[in-house]
N, C-alpha and C positions, 0 to 999 in steps of 0.2 A: 801421277797427278802433278807432282812438283815440276817435272820436266815440261808438261803441257802448260802449266801456269807461267813458267819462265820462257816459254816458246823455244825450248830446246828440241821439242818435237811437236807434231800436230800438223793439220792441214786447214788452210783458209779456203772456204768455198765462196767465190766472188763472182758476181755477174756484172757485165759491162755491155755497152753498145759500140758500134764500129768507130765513130769519131772520137769517143773517149778512149777506146783501145789504141787509137793511132796517135794520141796526144798526151793526155794526162797519165794513162795507166802504165806505159813503159817505165817512166821515171819512178812512179810509186812502187812498182814491182821490184825495180833495181834497189831502191832504198830498203824495202822490206827484206829482201834476200840478204843484203849486206848486214843489216842490223840483227836479223834472226835467221842465220844460215841453217839452223836445224828444222825450221818450219817450212812447209811447202804451201804454195798458192795454186789452187786449181780455178781456172777462169772459164766461165760460160759466156759467150758472146751471143746476144739475141736482140730482138726488137722489144719495144717497150712493153707490149702486152705479155709477151713470154717472160720477160724479166719479173714482172709483177706476179705472174703465176708461180714462177720458181721460188720467189720469196714466200708466197703463201703456203706452198707445199713443203718448204724447208729444205729444198734441194740446194739452195744457196743461202748464206747467212748475211750477205751484204751485197748491195747492188748500186752501181752508178746508173742514174736515171736522168731524164730530161723532161721538161714540159714548157708549154707556152701558156699565155694568159687564158686561152680558150679551152685548154685541156689539162688543167692543173691536176697533179698527182695529189689527191686528197682522200686518203684511205685511213680510217681510224685504226686498222690493224697494223699499220706501219709507223715506225718512227722515222721521220724524214728530215734531213738537214740540208740546207742550201749551201753549196760549195762555192759557186761563182756564177756570174752572168756571162752569157755568150752572145755577143751582139751579131746582128745580121749585117753583112758587108756586101758591097757591090764588087763583082769580078769583071775586069775589062782587059782588053789586049794591051800589051806594053806600049803600043803606039797610038792608043785611043785619044781622040780629041777631047774626050770627057775629062782627061787628066788636066786640061787647061782651064776647066771651069772653077770658079771661086767656091761654089758649093753646088751640090747635086740634090735635087728632090726627085721623088718618083714621078710626079706629074711631068717633069721635064724629059722623062724617058718614055713617054707614051708611044713614040714612033719607032722605038728600038725593037729589034728582034731579040728573043730570049732563049737561053738554054735552060731547060727545066728538068727536074728529076722525074723519072718515070715511076710507074706502078704506085700511084697515089702516095708518093713520099711526102713526109711532113713539110719539107722545104717547098714543094710545089704548092701546098696549101698556103704557106707563108706568102709566096709570090702572088698568088691569085687574090688572097684577102687584102694584101697591101695595095696592089694595083687597083682593086675595086674601091678601096677607101680613097685612093688618089684620083678616081674618076675615069678609069679606063680598063679595058681587058687586055692582058698581055698578048703580044703576037709571038707564038711559040715556033721556034725554028728547029729545035732538036730536043729530044727527050733522052737524057743520059741515065745510066744505071749506077754510076759512082762519081765521086767528086773529081777524080783525076780525069775521067772521060769528059766531064763538064768543062774543066779547065782547058783541056786540049781543044775543044770546040770553040771556046772563047778565044784562045790563042790563034786559031785559024781564021778568026774574023766572022764566024757564023752568027754570033750574037753575044750578048752579055748575060750575066747570071748573078744571082744572089746566093749566099750560103752563110751558115754560122761560122764565126771566125775560127773556132777550134777545128772545123772540118778542113781548114786550109793551112794547117800547120806545115804540111809539105807542099809549099807553093811552087808552081812552075816559074822559071825565070822569065818567061815570055808573057806573063799576065801580071796585073797589078790589082791590089785590093784598095778600095776606097770607102771611107765612112760616109754615111748619108748626113745631110744637114740636120740640125736639131729639129725635132718636131715632126720628122718624116715618119709615116706609119709603117716602119720596118721593125717588127717586134724583136725583142731580145728573148732568147730562151734561157731557162735556168738549168744549171747542172746540179743534180741532187745526189745525195747519198742516203740510201734507205736500208732499214733492217726490220725484221719482225718485231713489233712492239711488245709482244707477249713473252719473248724469250730474252734472257740475259745474254748480252754479247760475249762471245768467247774472248780470251786474251788475244788471239790472233786478229779477231775483228776489231777490237779496241786499238791494237797497234796499227792496223791498216787505216783505220779512221783518222788517227792522228797524222799519219803520213800523207793521206789524201788531202787533208785540210791544208797541210804545208805546201804540197804540190799545187793545189788549186790557187793558193795565195801567190805562188811564184808566177803562175800563168796570168793571174789578174794584174800583177805588177809589171809584167813583161811588156816591152815596147812592141813586141810582135802581136800581142793581144789587143793593144790600143791603137790600131791603125787609124791614121788621120790622113785627110787629103793632102795636107801640106807636108807630110813626112812619110810618103809611101815607100816601104822597103824596096830597095833595088831600083828606085825611079831614076 
């Protein structure tokens, strides 16, 4: 018991979703293994509904989650902490004329063709909701199955796209990321950390919670996370 308490032994059962696993999680896992080499982390990657189910059944003890204003994670059985905000950004080709604009609104993009996520992906919902609020229906040129595919189609000039900033941590060199003008209906998603509210967190879960908070702060403070039109990385 003393070894488990000191994290000389034990396993952390953690849940995550793809964009968190490709951005926040690698750094957190590296820090966890360096600080607690005797403890192991077992990660389950899943979509939001499955992660919630895994928390409720006890198959995982901690999970990275996300939500938007219209689908808040609000379950009394969970203890949920907000880690950081993940803004929606515009993805354009590196030679796009849009990069010369002083500011970009969604209404000004009504004639553009769009690369959208397939299979009822949440980002497709974000695009359609945002465009409807701006007064138009988006013209869909391509439905992609991951963010790298979407970036490739943008780079090829097939259309433009929107995405959460964390999903573009591994940005192609032939696309640029642009922040929308203030007041644009392009919602920000919240990145959350959840655990069952009826169980005491294990020492491993407490340790990872502390590490994830620090990593989330690092991403929040990073210039890569705060992309602005006037300082587009690689422009």
